[in-house]
C-alpha positions as CSV (number, residue, x, y, z in Angstrom):
1,M,-0.2,0.0,-0.1
2,N,2.9,2.5,0.8
3,Q,4.2,1.7,-2.7
4,F,1.0,2.7,-4.3
5,L,0.5,5.9,-2.3
6,K,3.9,6.7,-3.5
7,G,3.2,6.3,-7.0
8,V,0.2,8.4,-7.1
9,L,2.1,11.6,-4.9
10,A,4.6,10.8,-8.1
11,C,1.9,11.0,-10.5
12,C,0.4,13.9,-8.9
13,I,3.9,16.0,-8.6
14,V,4.3,15.5,-12.4
15,I,0.9,16.7,-13.1
16,V,1.2,19.9,-11.0
17,L,4.9,20.6,-12.6
18,T,3.7,20.0,-16.3
19,S,0.5,22.2,-15.5
20,C,3.0,24.7,-14.0
21,K,5.0,25.1,-16.9
22,Q,2.4,25.1,-19.5
23,S,0.4,28.0,-17.3
24,S,3.5,30.1,-17.5
25,T,4.4,29.7,-21.3
26,N,0.4,30.4,-21.9
27,T,0.7,33.9,-20.6
28,Q,0.1,37.0,-23.1
29,P,3.0,39.1,-22.4
30,D,2.3,40.8,-25.6
31,K,-0.4,42.8,-23.6
32,L,2.2,44.0,-21.3
33,I,4.0,45.6,-24.3
34,Q,2.7,48.6,-25.9
35,P,4.1,50.0,-28.9
36,D,4.3,53.3,-29.9
37,K,4.9,53.3,-33.7
38,V,3.4,50.6,-36.6
39,V,4.8,50.5,-40.1
40,V,2.3,49.1,-42.5
41,E,2.9,47.7,-45.8
42,R,0.5,46.3,-48.4
43,L,1.3,43.0,-49.8
44,D,0.4,42.7,-53.4
45,P,0.2,39.1,-54.5
46,L,0.2,40.3,-58.3
47,H,3.3,42.6,-57.5
48,Q,1.8,45.3,-58.9
49,S,4.2,48.7,-58.4
50,A,1.1,51.1,-58.8
51,V,-0.6,49.5,-55.7
52,H,2.5,49.8,-53.4
53,F,1.5,51.4,-50.1
54,E,3.4,51.8,-46.9
55,K,2.7,54.0,-44.2
56,S,4.4,54.8,-40.5
57,V,2.1,55.9,-37.9
58,A,3.8,57.2,-34.8
59,D,0.5,58.5,-32.8
60,K,0.9,56.2,-29.6
61,E,-2.9,56.2,-28.8
62,V,-3.6,54.8,-32.3
63,V,-0.9,52.3,-32.1
64,E,-2.1,50.9,-28.9
65,T,-5.7,50.9,-30.2
66,L,-4.6,48.9,-33.4
67,Y,-2.6,46.4,-31.4
68,D,-4.9,45.8,-28.3
69,K,-7.7,45.2,-30.8
70,I,-5.8,42.6,-32.5
71,L,-5.3,40.8,-29.4
72,S,-8.9,41.2,-28.1
73,L,-10.2,39.3,-31.5
74,P,-11.5,36.0,-31.3
75,L,-9.3,33.3,-32.7
76,F,-10.1,32.1,-35.9
77,P,-12.7,29.1,-36.1
78,Q,-11.5,25.8,-36.5
79,G,-12.9,23.6,-39.5
80,P,-14.7,24.4,-42.8
81,I,-16.1,27.9,-42.9
82,N,-17.7,29.9,-45.8
83,C,-16.1,33.3,-46.7
84,P,-16.4,35.9,-49.1
85,N,-14.0,36.5,-52.1
86,D,-10.3,37.0,-51.3
87,N,-8.5,39.4,-53.7
88,G,-5.1,38.2,-51.7
89,V,-4.3,41.9,-50.4
90,Q,-2.6,41.4,-47.2
91,Y,-0.9,44.2,-45.0
92,E,1.9,43.7,-42.9
93,L,1.8,45.6,-39.9
94,T,5.4,46.1,-37.9
95,F,4.9,47.0,-34.5
96,T,7.9,48.9,-32.8
97,L,8.7,50.4,-29.3
98,E,11.5,52.8,-29.2
99,S,12.4,51.3,-32.4
100,Q,12.4,48.1,-31.6
101,K,10.3,45.3,-32.9
102,V,7.5,44.1,-31.0
103,S,5.6,42.2,-33.0
104,K,4.5,41.5,-36.7
105,A,1.3,41.0,-37.9
106,V,0.0,39.7,-41.5
107,V,-3.9,41.3,-42.1
108,R,-5.8,39.7,-45.0
109,A,-7.8,42.5,-45.6
110,T,-10.3,40.4,-47.8
111,G,-11.7,36.9,-47.7
112,C,-12.1,35.8,-44.1
113,Q,-9.9,38.3,-42.9
114,G,-7.5,36.4,-40.5
115,I,-4.6,38.1,-38.7
116,T,-1.6,36.0,-37.9
117,M,0.5,37.5,-35.0
118,N,2.7,35.9,-32.5
119,D,1.8,32.5,-33.6
120,K,-1.8,33.0,-33.5
121,T,-4.5,33.5,-36.2
122,Y,-7.2,36.1,-34.9
123,W,-10.5,36.6,-36.8
124,A,-11.2,40.4,-37.8
125,M,-14.5,39.3,-40.5
126,E,-17.4,41.0,-39.4
127,P,-19.6,40.8,-37.0
128,K,-16.7,39.2,-34.9
129,G,-13.8,41.7,-36.0
130,N,-15.6,44.4,-34.0
131,G,-14.9,46.9,-37.0
132,F,-11.2,46.2,-37.0
133,I,-10.6,46.2,-40.6
134,A,-12.3,49.7,-40.9
135,L,-10.5,50.9,-38.2
136,L,-7.3,49.8,-39.9
137,M,-8.0,51.2,-43.2
138,H,-9.0,54.7,-41.4
139,D,-6.1,54.9,-39.1
140,I,-3.8,54.4,-42.0
141,G,-5.7,56.7,-44.2
142,L,-7.2,54.5,-46.7
143,S,-11.1,54.0,-47.9
144,D,-12.5,50.8,-49.1
145,S,-11.9,51.8,-52.6
146,R,-8.3,51.6,-52.4
């Protein structure tokens, strides 16, 4: 019986230690870091030089709002889903703090409107996106037609 209790205790210790390790790696330090600048570049799948777009936004409040909005989006759904047409246009957002890269996000502007940042894919398609794509277009000075 003593051996049995030792075995159970050993299993419990292993479970506790592995759960502690997982919980420490699952924290979101991203929310603690607040970038002060974002550089936005349009990635065109057809490589048309006439549609190249790049803009730097240094308004800290605007940058923090965009960054926090991405982190607050729901994760992209698993399994098959139906999405609108996708023309392939993406925007690469490079967030920095005092010239040091904090995060890079790739925003798919059409179709299912997924946003990949920090090894996670978020869902920005309405109504789940809570206006993220419209906010991004406004903050970088683009209308829906551009």
